[in-house]
C-alpha positions, 0 to 999 in steps of 0.5 A: 197169283193175279192171273190165278185169281182172275181165272178163279173169278172167271170160272166161278162166274161161268159156273153161276151163269151155266147154272142159271141157264140150266135152271131156265132151260129146265123150266122151259122144258117142264112148261113145254111138257105141261102144254103138250100134256094139255094139248094131248088131253084136248085131242 
């Protein structure tokens, strides 16, 4: 049972971390797209 509890905790932590990383990556991508659009407008 203890091993299962540890596995569940670890998997939930991994899920949370991956969600945070995914959100940060999406923000970076959207920021990059915005800057690219701006640079295109200036050209």
